[in-house]
N, CA, C and O atoms as a DFTB+ gen file, in Angstrom:
680 C
 N C O
     1  1       6.588      11.164      -1.359
     2  2       5.383      10.806      -3.191
     3  2       3.859      10.815      -2.313
     4  3       3.398      10.959      -1.181
     5  1       3.518      10.584      -3.554
     6  2       1.519      11.290      -3.396
     7  2       1.321       9.700      -4.334
     8  3       2.079       9.353      -5.239
     9  1       0.585       9.214      -4.031
    10  2      -0.580       8.152      -4.735
    11  2      -1.952       8.835      -5.193
    12  3      -2.944       8.993      -4.483
    13  1      -1.827       9.136      -6.278
    14  2      -3.014      10.188      -6.914
    15  2      -3.478       8.740      -7.489
    16  3      -2.739       7.856      -7.923
    17  1      -5.317       8.727      -7.346
    18  2      -6.095       7.966      -7.717
    19  2      -6.993       8.603      -9.405
    20  3      -6.999       9.746      -9.861
    21  1      -7.485       7.652      -9.824
    22  2      -8.089       7.680     -10.966
    23  2      -9.301       7.001     -11.173
    24  3      -9.491       5.977     -10.517
    25  1     -10.210       7.410     -12.019
    26  2     -11.620       6.869     -12.181
    27  2     -11.806       6.970     -13.193
    28  3     -12.219       7.996     -13.736
    29  1     -11.289       4.856     -14.268
    30  2     -11.692       5.260     -15.989
    31  2     -12.652       4.491     -16.254
    32  3     -12.664       3.413     -15.659
    33  1     -13.676       4.775     -17.154
    34  2     -14.869       4.247     -17.654
    35  2     -14.176       2.897     -18.312
    36  3     -14.978       1.973     -18.180
    37  1     -13.445       2.631     -18.713
    38  2     -13.641       1.988     -19.417
    39  2     -11.201       1.437     -20.206
    40  3     -10.293       2.236     -20.438
    41  1     -11.194       0.204     -20.283
    42  2     -10.116       0.004     -20.860
    43  2      -9.231       1.183     -21.367
    44  3      -8.340       1.781     -20.763
    45  1      -9.846       1.418     -23.013
    46  2      -9.316       2.246     -24.424
    47  2      -8.857       3.538     -23.161
    48  3      -7.702       3.680     -22.759
    49  1      -9.829       4.228     -22.776
    50  2      -9.412       5.477     -21.864
    51  2      -7.994       5.265     -21.185
    52  3      -6.984       5.968     -21.221
    53  1      -8.283       3.942     -20.493
    54  2      -7.074       3.751     -19.282
    55  2      -5.481       4.046     -20.004
    56  3      -4.452       4.637     -19.676
    57  1      -5.968       3.263     -21.157
    58  2      -4.017       2.656     -21.968
    59  2      -4.078       4.483     -22.275
    60  3      -3.018       5.098     -22.156
    61  1      -4.920       4.989     -22.531
    62  2      -4.708       6.405     -23.458
    63  2      -3.778       7.311     -22.088
    64  3      -2.630       7.748     -22.011
    65  1      -4.967       7.292     -21.141
    66  2      -4.066       7.924     -20.090
    67  2      -2.405       7.306     -19.409
    68  3      -1.416       7.882     -18.955
    69  1      -2.696       6.172     -19.590
    70  2      -0.893       5.424     -19.257
    71  2       0.065       5.948     -19.989
    72  3       1.075       6.494     -19.544
    73  1      -0.325       5.747     -21.536
    74  2       0.683       6.305     -22.634
    75  2       1.183       7.619     -22.475
    76  3       2.399       7.781     -22.582
    77  1       0.355       8.705     -22.207
    78  2       0.378       9.423     -21.438
    79  2       1.425      10.101     -20.257
    80  3       2.274      10.986     -20.372
    81  1       1.042       9.396     -19.226
    82  2       1.882       9.138     -18.140
    83  2       3.548       8.687     -18.810
    84  3       4.582       9.242     -19.182
    85  1       3.150       7.740     -18.703
    86  2       4.297       7.187     -19.593
    87  2       5.477       8.470     -20.197
    88  3       6.528       8.814     -19.655
    89  1       4.801       9.042     -21.619
    90  2       5.729       9.741     -21.715
    91  2       5.424      10.882     -21.495
    92  3       5.094      11.699     -22.354
    93  1       5.519      11.122     -20.003
    94  2       6.034      12.390     -19.187
    95  2       6.426      12.105     -18.472
    96  3       6.426      12.738     -17.415
    97  1       7.242      10.473     -18.723
    98  2       8.365      10.025     -17.355
    99  2       7.799       9.068     -16.225
   100  3       8.510       8.545     -15.367
   101  1       6.359       8.900     -16.340
   102  2       5.956       7.688     -15.243
   103  2       5.842       6.684     -15.649
   104  3       4.955       6.176     -16.334
   105  1       6.957       6.231     -15.157
   106  2       7.040       4.585     -15.414
   107  2       6.877       3.198     -14.600
   108  3       6.008       3.239     -13.729
   109  1       7.616       1.900     -14.753
   110  2       7.519       0.705     -13.712
   111  2       6.782       0.990     -13.229
   112  3       5.742       1.510     -13.635
   113  1       7.238       0.623     -11.793
   114  2       5.852       0.410     -10.579
   115  2       5.391       1.674      -9.991
   116  3       5.845       1.669      -8.847
   117  1       4.859       2.534     -10.141
   118  2       4.929       3.973     -10.351
   119  2       3.656       3.933     -10.576
   120  3       2.939       4.757     -10.008
   121  1       3.165       3.084     -11.348
   122  2       1.352       3.122     -12.871
   123  2       0.545       2.088     -12.115
   124  3       0.654       1.156     -12.912
   125  1      -0.231       1.588     -11.067
   126  2      -1.113       0.155     -10.950
   127  2      -2.383       0.743     -11.639
   128  3      -2.374       1.901     -12.054
   129  1      -3.660      -0.200     -11.776
   130  2      -4.307      -0.219     -12.643
   131  2      -4.899      -2.088     -11.655
   132  3      -4.412      -3.193     -11.413
   133  1      -5.871      -1.512     -11.489
   134  2      -6.667      -2.745     -10.596
   135  2      -8.702      -2.166     -11.500
   136  3      -9.292      -1.129     -11.802
   137  1      -8.890      -3.322     -11.527
   138  2     -10.149      -3.813     -12.514
   139  2     -10.845      -4.867     -11.959
   140  3     -10.351      -5.682     -11.179
   141  1     -12.548      -4.858     -12.546
   142  2     -12.788      -6.441     -11.919
   143  2     -12.027      -7.387     -12.741
   144  3     -11.481      -7.194     -13.827
   145  1     -12.104      -8.624     -11.901
   146  2     -10.986      -9.798     -12.714
   147  2     -11.783     -10.322     -13.794
   148  3     -11.312     -11.371     -14.231
   149  1     -13.162      -9.819     -14.545
   150  2     -13.730     -10.152     -15.441
   151  2     -13.081      -9.215     -16.738
   152  3     -13.348      -9.661     -17.854
   153  1     -12.555      -8.415     -16.707
   154  2     -11.765      -7.014     -17.828
   155  2     -10.583      -7.475     -17.805
   156  3      -9.718      -7.602     -16.938
   157  1     -10.689      -7.745     -19.071
   158  2      -9.415      -7.993     -19.356
   159  2      -8.127      -7.030     -19.781
   160  3      -8.157      -6.744     -20.977
   161  1      -6.848      -6.395     -18.947
   162  2      -5.814      -5.446     -19.170
   163  2      -5.012      -5.519     -20.131
   164  3      -4.560      -4.620     -20.841
   165  1      -4.801      -6.860     -20.147
   166  2      -4.004      -6.818     -21.404
   167  2      -2.496      -6.122     -20.930
   168  3      -1.931      -6.686     -19.994
   169  1      -1.833      -4.934     -21.534
   170  2      -0.612      -5.028     -21.077
   171  2      -1.029      -3.715     -20.527
   172  3      -0.622      -2.889     -21.344
   173  1      -1.610      -3.128     -19.595
   174  2      -2.000      -2.844     -18.631
   175  2      -1.059      -3.190     -17.013
   176  3      -0.817      -4.271     -16.477
   177  1      -0.707      -1.781     -16.591
   178  2       0.370      -2.635     -14.923
   179  2      -0.738      -2.761     -13.787
   180  3      -1.493      -2.025     -13.153
   181  1      -0.395      -4.166     -13.894
   182  2      -1.202      -4.272     -13.031
   183  2      -0.993      -4.088     -11.324
   184  3       0.060      -3.761     -10.777
   185  1      -2.188      -4.368     -10.708
   186  2      -1.418      -3.732      -9.190
   187  2      -0.411      -4.326      -8.039
   188  3       0.364      -3.751      -7.275
   189  1      -0.787      -5.927      -8.253
   190  2       0.032      -6.374      -7.633
   191  2      -0.319      -6.649      -6.299
   192  3      -1.441      -6.969      -5.906
   193  1       0.898      -6.479      -5.489
   194  2       0.349      -6.874      -4.118
   195  2      -0.163      -5.758      -3.429
   196  3      -0.110      -5.791      -2.199
   197  1      -0.934      -4.201      -4.319
   198  2      -0.811      -3.068      -3.552
   199  2      -2.717      -3.396      -3.751
   200  3      -3.492      -2.442      -3.689
   201  1      -3.108      -4.491      -3.927
   202  2      -4.931      -5.486      -4.076
   203  2      -4.860      -5.619      -2.725
   204  3      -5.903      -5.219      -2.207
   205  1      -3.833      -6.129      -1.718
   206  2      -4.139      -6.877      -0.482
   207  2      -3.678      -5.820       0.695
   208  3      -3.328      -4.655       0.510
   209  1      -3.770      -6.561       2.029
   210  2      -3.315      -4.774       2.926
   211  2      -1.817      -6.129       3.073
   212  3      -2.024      -6.792       4.089
   213  1      -0.936      -6.449       2.576
   214  2      -0.068      -7.495       2.950
   215  2       0.850      -6.048       3.132
   216  3       1.029      -5.748       4.313
   217  1       1.235      -5.450       2.486
   218  2       1.793      -4.507       3.047
   219  2       2.343      -3.591       4.400
   220  3       3.364      -3.421       5.065
   221  1       0.606      -3.025       4.297
   222  2      -0.105      -2.074       5.672
   223  2       0.112      -3.174       6.644
   224  3       0.050      -2.855       7.832
   225  1       0.383      -4.555       6.316
   226  2       0.275      -5.443       7.957
   227  2       1.500      -5.657       8.174
   228  3       1.863      -6.048       9.283
   229  1       2.296      -5.464       7.255
   230  2       3.689      -5.601       7.587
   231  2       4.027      -4.493       8.571
   232  3       4.674      -4.765       9.583
   233  1       3.507      -2.923       8.253
   234  2       4.471      -1.820       8.807
   235  2       3.159      -2.436      10.453
   236  3       3.747      -2.741      11.490
   237  1       1.925      -2.510      10.453
   238  2       1.629      -2.802      11.863
   239  2       2.522      -3.587      12.494
   240  3       3.314      -3.041      13.262
   241  1       2.568      -4.846      12.322
   242  2       3.690      -5.764      12.479
   243  2       4.643      -5.335      13.406
   244  3       4.725      -5.417      14.632
   245  1       5.509      -4.745      12.316
   246  2       6.689      -4.704      12.834
   247  2       6.984      -3.581      14.067
   248  3       7.947      -3.515      14.832
   249  1       5.418      -2.462      13.933
   250  2       5.845      -1.510      15.155
   251  2       5.254      -1.995      16.377
   252  3       5.595      -1.889      17.555
   253  1       4.232      -2.584      15.770
   254  2       3.487      -3.446      16.953
   255  2       4.216      -4.881      17.893
   256  3       3.670      -5.264      18.927
   257  1       5.048      -5.321      17.538
   258  2       5.375      -6.527      17.880
   259  2       7.009      -5.732      18.619
   260  3       7.358      -6.047      19.756
   261  1       7.731      -4.854      17.878
   262  2       8.530      -3.815      18.726
   263  2       8.481      -3.302      19.653
   264  3       9.303      -3.312      20.569
   265  1       7.494      -2.755      19.572
   266  2       7.269      -2.515      20.662
   267  2       6.531      -3.274      22.607
   268  3       6.408      -3.049      23.811
   269  1       6.266      -4.337      21.345
   270  2       5.424      -5.710      22.722
   271  2       6.680      -6.443      23.035
   272  3       6.853      -6.930      24.153
   273  1       7.778      -6.561      21.848
   274  2       9.189      -7.831      22.429
   275  2      10.392      -6.269      23.088
   276  3      11.497      -6.313      23.628
   277  1       9.790      -5.456      22.828
   278  2      10.883      -4.229      23.917
   279  2      10.590      -4.506      25.370
   280  3      11.428      -4.732      26.243
   281  1       9.008      -4.444      25.531
   282  2       8.105      -4.151      26.969
   283  2       8.707      -6.067      27.063
   284  3       8.824      -6.163      28.285
   285  1       8.955      -6.947      26.708
   286  2       9.067      -7.975      26.945
   287  2      10.701      -8.585      27.526
   288  3      11.016      -9.613      28.126
   289  1      11.411      -7.534      27.073
   290  2      13.305      -7.222      27.462
   291  2      12.764      -7.283      28.706
   292  3      12.557      -8.237      29.455
   293  1      12.462      -5.505      28.867
   294  2      11.988      -4.674      30.455
   295  2      11.549      -5.779      30.563
   296  3      12.523      -6.398      30.135
   297  1      11.016      -6.331      30.743
   298  2      10.663      -7.874      32.063
   299  2      11.304      -7.967      32.518
   300  3      11.583      -7.563      33.647
   301  1      12.223      -9.022      31.236
   302  2      13.113      -9.790      31.219
   303  2      14.332      -9.701      32.302
   304  3      14.748     -10.588      33.048
   305  1      14.826      -8.195      32.137
   306  2      15.425      -7.984      33.224
   307  2      15.172      -7.498      33.910
   308  3      16.061      -6.762      34.338
   309  1      14.025      -7.440      34.529
   310  2      13.375      -6.997      35.616
   311  2      13.862      -8.527      36.543
   312  3      14.629      -8.444      37.502
   313  1      13.324      -9.769      36.108
   314  2      13.540     -10.824      36.817
   315  2      15.261     -11.217      37.158
   316  3      15.938     -11.375      36.143
   317  1      15.824     -11.342      38.199
   318  2      17.296     -11.392      38.235
   319  2      17.597     -12.247      37.681
   320  3      18.159     -11.835      36.667
   321  1      17.582     -13.088      37.699
   322  2      18.413     -14.585      37.367
   323  2      17.992     -14.236      35.687
   324  3      19.013     -14.045      35.027
   325  1      16.839     -14.127      34.957
   326  2      17.386     -14.837      33.602
   327  2      18.025     -12.759      33.220
   328  3      18.968     -12.545      32.458
   329  1      17.562     -12.057      33.652
   330  2      17.973     -11.056      33.340
   331  2      19.715     -10.718      33.216
   332  3      20.491     -10.502      32.284
   333  1      19.833     -10.823      34.906
   334  2      21.582     -10.809      34.545
   335  2      22.093     -11.140      33.732
   336  3      22.863     -10.429      33.087
   337  1      21.791     -12.569      33.435
   338  2      22.307     -13.042      32.509
   339  2      22.623     -12.366      30.830
   340  3      23.609     -12.609      30.134
   341  1      21.454     -11.473      30.489
   342  2      20.883     -11.023      29.129
   343  2      21.467     -10.011      29.263
   344  3      22.119      -9.552      28.325
   345  1      21.363      -9.153      30.917
   346  2      21.738      -7.502      30.536
   347  2      20.910      -6.998      29.956
   348  3      19.685      -6.900      29.879
   349  1      22.008      -6.602      29.444
   350  2      21.127      -4.435      28.605
   351  2      20.689      -5.275      27.295
   352  3      19.857      -4.651      26.637
   353  1      21.049      -6.574      26.730
   354  2      21.088      -7.122      25.454
   355  2      19.242      -7.142      25.373
   356  3      18.463      -6.886      24.455
   357  1      19.134      -7.375      26.145
   358  2      17.601      -8.558      25.828
   359  2      16.658      -7.564      25.455
   360  3      15.549      -8.059      25.254
   361  1      16.715      -6.278      25.286
   362  2      15.504      -4.837      24.936
   363  2      15.720      -5.492      23.539
   364  3      14.848      -6.249      23.113
   365  1      16.972      -5.209      22.720
   366  2      17.043      -4.822      21.600
   367  2      16.577      -6.731      21.056
   368  3      15.567      -6.890      20.371
   369  1      17.310      -7.784      21.409
   370  2      16.895      -9.040      21.234
   371  2      15.396      -9.101      21.397
   372  3      14.846      -9.313      20.316
   373  1      14.800      -9.015      22.130
   374  2      13.422      -9.358      22.255
   375  2      12.551      -8.494      20.951
   376  3      11.930      -8.863      19.954
   377  1      12.901      -7.103      21.596
   378  2      12.263      -6.175      20.275
   379  2      12.363      -6.497      18.933
   380  3      11.377      -6.290      18.226
   381  1      13.734      -7.134      18.271
   382  2      13.860      -7.880      17.139
   383  2      13.105      -8.664      16.849
   384  3      12.326      -8.501      15.909
   385  1      13.133      -9.519      17.444
   386  2      12.689     -11.545      17.514
   387  2      10.768     -10.991      17.409
   388  3      10.044     -11.351      16.480
   389  1      10.162      -9.853      18.881
   390  2       9.188     -10.091      18.207
   391  2       8.263      -8.808      17.464
   392  3       7.132      -8.435      17.777
   393  1       9.386      -8.153      16.106
   394  2       9.046      -7.083      14.971
   395  2       9.062      -8.278      14.392
   396  3       7.891      -8.450      14.055
   397  1       9.780      -9.359      14.020
   398  2      10.363     -10.326      13.083
   399  2       8.852     -11.410      13.475
   400  3       7.814     -11.237      12.837
   401  1       8.902     -11.970      14.053
   402  2       7.121     -12.561      14.531
   403  2       6.129     -12.089      14.018
   404  3       5.454     -12.658      13.160
   405  1       5.875     -10.744      14.589
   406  2       4.744     -10.328      14.537
   407  2       4.453      -9.789      13.245
   408  3       3.268      -9.895      12.927
   409  1       5.478      -9.044      12.117
   410  2       5.549      -8.811      10.891
   411  2       5.068      -9.719      10.500
   412  3       3.990      -9.777       9.908
   413  1       6.053     -10.902      10.864
   414  2       6.044     -12.218       9.377
   415  2       4.573     -12.599       9.494
   416  3       4.101     -12.845       8.385
   417  1       3.466     -12.759      10.771
   418  2       1.987     -13.225      10.610
   419  2       1.273     -11.895      10.381
   420  3       0.113     -12.035       9.991
   421  1       1.516     -11.168      10.468
   422  2       0.502      -9.837       9.654
   423  2       0.451      -9.466       8.367
   424  3      -0.516      -8.911       7.845
   425  1       1.576      -9.784       7.774
   426  2       2.703      -9.356       6.470
   427  2       1.501     -11.316       5.856
   428  3       0.873     -11.350       4.797
   429  1       1.533     -12.099       6.494
   430  2       0.730     -13.587       5.980
   431  2      -0.602     -13.131       5.852
   432  3      -1.163     -13.203       4.759
   433  1      -1.288     -12.571       7.057
   434  2      -2.379     -12.193       7.285
   435  2      -2.897     -11.300       6.188
   436  3      -3.630     -11.756       5.311
   437  1      -2.553     -10.116       6.218
   438  2      -2.953      -9.539       4.700
   439  2      -2.872      -9.609       4.100
   440  3      -3.554      -8.871       3.389
   441  1      -1.933     -10.580       3.424
   442  2      -1.841     -10.709       1.627
   443  2      -2.924     -11.611       1.457
   444  3      -3.106     -11.984       0.298
   445  1      -3.811     -12.123       2.473
   446  2      -5.392     -13.088       2.676
   447  2      -6.061     -12.008       2.616
   448  3      -7.024     -12.519       2.044
   449  1      -6.472     -10.531       2.771
   450  2      -7.542      -9.418       2.585
   451  2      -7.530      -8.456       1.771
   452  3      -6.442      -7.882       1.731
   453  1      -8.617      -7.896       0.846
   454  2      -7.940      -7.002       0.547
   455  2      -7.893      -5.417       1.244
   456  3      -8.281      -4.920       2.302
   457  1      -7.330      -5.033       0.264
   458  2      -6.780      -3.499       0.744
   459  2      -8.040      -2.530       1.098
   460  3      -8.923      -2.017       0.411
   461  1      -7.690      -2.515       2.610
   462  2      -8.795      -1.512       3.525
   463  2      -8.713      -0.133       2.433
   464  3      -9.698       0.541       2.131
   465  1      -7.398       0.092       1.961
   466  2      -6.872       1.565       1.303
   467  2      -7.748       1.859       0.241
   468  3      -8.222       2.987       0.102
   469  1      -8.051       0.718      -0.685
   470  2      -8.727       0.939      -1.570
   471  2     -10.451       0.922      -1.306
   472  3     -11.235       1.797      -1.674
   473  1     -10.699      -0.017      -0.749
   474  2     -12.077       0.236       0.298
   475  2     -12.980       1.349      -0.170
   476  3     -13.987       0.660      -0.332
   477  1     -13.322       2.458      -0.475
   478  2     -13.691       3.564      -1.157
   479  2     -14.236       3.369      -2.783
   480  3     -15.070       3.918      -3.503
   481  1     -13.222       2.222      -2.909
   482  2     -13.654       2.573      -5.113
   483  2     -13.788       1.075      -5.332
   484  3     -13.701       0.440      -6.383
   485  1     -14.058       0.596      -3.892
   486  2     -15.029      -1.210      -4.801
   487  2     -16.385      -0.935      -5.679
   488  3     -16.955      -1.483      -6.622
   489  1     -16.569       0.124      -4.916
   490  2     -18.253      -0.374      -5.041
   491  2     -18.096       0.211      -7.075
   492  3     -18.680      -0.492      -7.900
   493  1     -17.295       1.457      -7.560
   494  2     -17.002       1.916      -8.655
   495  2     -16.238       0.627      -9.632
   496  3     -16.700       0.423     -10.754
   497  1     -15.240      -0.079      -9.207
   498  2     -14.578      -1.061      -9.579
   499  2     -15.446      -2.761      -9.963
   500  3     -15.477      -3.592     -10.871
   501  1     -16.065      -2.524      -8.554
   502  2     -17.087      -4.051      -8.451
   503  2     -18.075      -4.004      -9.205
   504  3     -18.352      -4.791     -10.110
   505  1     -18.695      -3.002      -8.837
   506  2     -20.576      -2.823      -9.049
   507  2     -20.385      -1.933     -10.345
   508  3     -20.943      -2.411     -11.333
   509  1     -19.704      -0.720     -10.553
   510  2     -20.228       0.101     -12.221
   511  2     -19.120      -0.995     -12.936
   512  3     -19.504      -1.684     -13.881
   513  1     -18.259      -1.063     -12.617
   514  2     -17.105      -1.963     -13.679
   515  2     -16.180      -0.806     -14.210
   516  3     -15.681      -0.636     -15.322
   517  1     -16.128      -0.225     -13.301
   518  2     -14.795       1.029     -14.022
   519  2     -13.366       0.530     -13.364
   520  3     -13.206      -0.259     -12.434
   521  1     -12.422       1.208     -14.108
   522  2     -10.918       0.691     -13.910
   523  2     -10.258       2.108     -12.582
   524  3     -10.869       3.168     -12.444
   525  1      -9.363       1.870     -12.025
   526  2      -8.403       2.512     -11.085
   527  2      -7.321       2.292     -11.409
   528  3      -6.810       1.177     -11.524
   529  1      -6.674       3.655     -11.660
   530  2      -5.315       3.596     -11.941
   531  2      -4.898       4.669     -10.572
   532  3      -5.532       5.620     -10.115
   533  1      -3.727       4.146     -10.201
   534  2      -3.182       4.499      -9.499
   535  2      -2.052       5.421     -10.095
   536  3      -2.185       5.443     -11.319
   537  1      -0.935       6.230      -9.657
   538  2      -0.041       7.036     -10.006
   539  2       0.719       7.591      -8.851
   540  3       0.262       8.507      -8.168
   541  1       1.958       7.001      -8.616
   542  2       2.954       6.925      -7.386
   543  2       3.800       8.231      -7.774
   544  3       4.832       7.920      -8.367
   545  1       3.660       9.404      -7.622
   546  2       4.671      10.687      -7.934
   547  2       4.957      11.679      -7.384
   548  3       4.086      12.390      -6.883
   549  1       6.319      11.994      -7.334
   550  2       7.065      12.952      -6.457
   551  2       5.272      14.102      -6.168
   552  3       4.277      14.231      -6.881
   553  1       5.752      14.856      -4.423
   554  2       4.739      15.842      -4.409
   555  2       4.843      16.934      -5.249
   556  3       3.858      17.598      -5.570
   557  1       5.860      17.144      -5.591
   558  2       6.315      18.556      -6.585
   559  2       5.459      18.350      -7.864
   560  3       4.948      19.346      -8.376
   561  1       5.294      17.294      -8.339
   562  2       4.886      16.987     -10.305
   563  2       3.000      16.666     -10.266
   564  3       2.157      16.571     -11.158
   565  1       2.945      16.578      -8.771
   566  2       1.273      15.977      -8.599
   567  2       0.160      16.994      -9.306
   568  3      -0.803      16.458      -9.855
   569  1       0.268      18.529      -9.309
   570  2      -0.077      18.627     -10.167
   571  2      -0.383      18.708     -11.623
   572  3      -1.444      18.671     -12.247
   573  1       1.349      18.876     -12.111
   574  2       0.951      18.315     -13.362
   575  2       1.112      17.144     -13.883
   576  3       1.888      16.982     -14.825
   577  1       0.100      15.721     -13.122
   578  2       0.267      14.582     -13.951
   579  2      -1.355      14.759     -13.625
   580  3      -1.970      13.922     -14.285
   581  1      -2.325      15.657     -12.747
   582  2      -3.453      15.876     -13.087
   583  2      -3.725      16.443     -13.501
   584  3      -4.875      16.782     -13.221
   585  1      -3.136      17.067     -14.431
   586  2      -3.361      18.089     -16.003
   587  2      -3.022      17.389     -17.272
   588  3      -3.507      17.774     -18.336
   589  1      -1.987      16.103     -17.185
   590  2      -1.492      15.196     -18.143
   591  2      -2.661      14.254     -18.361
   592  3      -2.863      13.779     -19.478
   593  1      -3.641      13.898     -17.053
   594  2      -4.328      13.095     -17.044
   595  2      -5.474      13.712     -17.892
   596  3      -5.762      13.356     -19.035
   597  1      -6.222      14.903     -17.016
   598  2      -7.200      15.818     -17.364
   599  2      -7.147      15.884     -19.043
   600  3      -8.197      15.841     -19.684
   601  1      -5.634      16.008     -19.808
   602  2      -5.823      16.399     -20.895
   603  2      -6.021      15.761     -21.903
   604  3      -6.442      16.269     -22.942
   605  1      -5.670      14.186     -21.713
   606  2      -5.168      13.015     -22.341
   607  2      -6.691      12.897     -22.264
   608  3      -7.134      13.043     -23.404
   609  1      -7.817      12.660     -21.244
   610  2      -8.431      11.805     -21.768
   611  2      -9.329      12.459     -20.487
   612  3      -8.945      12.212     -19.344
   613  1     -10.563      13.321     -20.704
   614  2     -11.108      14.137     -19.901
   615  2     -12.463      13.322     -19.006
   616  3     -13.183      13.915     -18.202
   617  1     -12.574      12.037     -19.324
   618  2     -13.885      11.227     -18.963
   619  2     -12.974      10.558     -18.064
   620  3     -13.570       9.741     -17.361
   621  1     -11.817      10.622     -17.862
   622  2     -10.722       9.789     -16.565
   623  2     -11.283      10.806     -15.733
   624  3     -11.437      11.936     -16.197
   625  1     -11.692      10.464     -14.242
   626  2     -11.700      11.538     -13.625
   627  2     -11.154      11.239     -12.093
   628  3     -11.315      10.139     -11.564
   629  1     -10.131      12.937     -11.089
   630  2      -9.707      12.440     -10.558
   631  2     -10.558      12.294      -9.142
   632  3     -11.487      12.960      -8.685
   633  1      -9.592      10.732      -8.470
   634  2     -10.618      10.316      -7.468
   635  2     -10.357      10.760      -6.167
   636  3     -11.003      10.477      -5.158
   637  1      -9.518      11.367      -6.243
   638  2      -8.323      11.810      -4.539
   639  2      -7.311      11.026      -4.674
   640  3      -7.073      10.250      -5.600
   641  1      -6.628      11.268      -3.602
   642  2      -5.128      10.589      -2.891
   643  2      -5.366       9.934      -2.493
   644  3      -6.538      10.001      -2.122
   645  1      -4.571       8.562      -2.105
   646  2      -4.718       7.571      -1.552
   647  2      -4.179       7.675       0.189
   648  3      -3.017       7.898       0.531
   649  1      -4.899       7.538       0.763
   650  2      -4.375       8.206       2.427
   651  2      -3.552       7.099       2.907
   652  3      -3.587       5.905       2.610
   653  1      -2.789       7.765       3.728
   654  2      -1.088       6.481       4.214
   655  2      -1.950       6.033       5.222
   656  3      -2.780       6.570       5.956
   657  1      -1.446       4.698       5.023
   658  2      -1.356       3.828       5.605
   659  2      -1.273       4.031       7.593
   660  3      -0.319       4.105       8.367
   661  1      -2.244       4.050       7.722
   662  2      -2.299       3.711       9.319
   663  2      -2.124       2.965      10.155
   664  3      -2.891       2.012      10.296
   665  1      -0.895       3.196      11.098
   666  2      -0.442       2.258      12.017
   667  2      -1.248       0.800      12.353
   668  3      -0.911      -0.343      12.046
   669  1      -2.885       1.448      13.380
   670  2      -3.897       1.225      14.035
   671  2      -4.824       1.248      12.949
   672  3      -5.137       2.288      12.370
   673  1      -5.312       0.008      12.638
   674  2      -6.397       0.343      11.591
   675  2      -7.400       0.991      12.529
   676  3      -7.220       1.223      13.724
   677  1      -9.021       1.374      11.451
   678  2      -9.867       1.913      12.239
   679  2     -10.461       1.245      12.329
   680  3     -11.455       1.394      13.041
């Protein structure tokens, strides 16, 4: 899947593009719109959780917590008294516990922070009052979707693809 990003100058042009994409078979949660809070989006699909770092935070937390938990499990095995009682089960047990705790903590922390992946669009959205349209499509259909947007509304510009979420933030 690829997430294509488009910048639209206003709600009417965004609505026209969204309708063209829906007619091409894109729908549901594959269409997301982000705008400044004073711009009414009406029936346009809101981005919801994609406006925050909740999902990337969860991914980072699960990875980091799992690794740290596995290392803690290895340390527990190294101590004879406790390690003998838990045996080899200490490693996956601690890894799961670490991933769960860390994943939950980073999910909650990320939910309160605006998306770092969308930082490059902040000036257009907040400063200029433009609207960001994100479209999740199969990689094979990416060029087709760009062409549909270009034909339906030339004023809506392609702003690139959203980069994949890094495990460790820059």
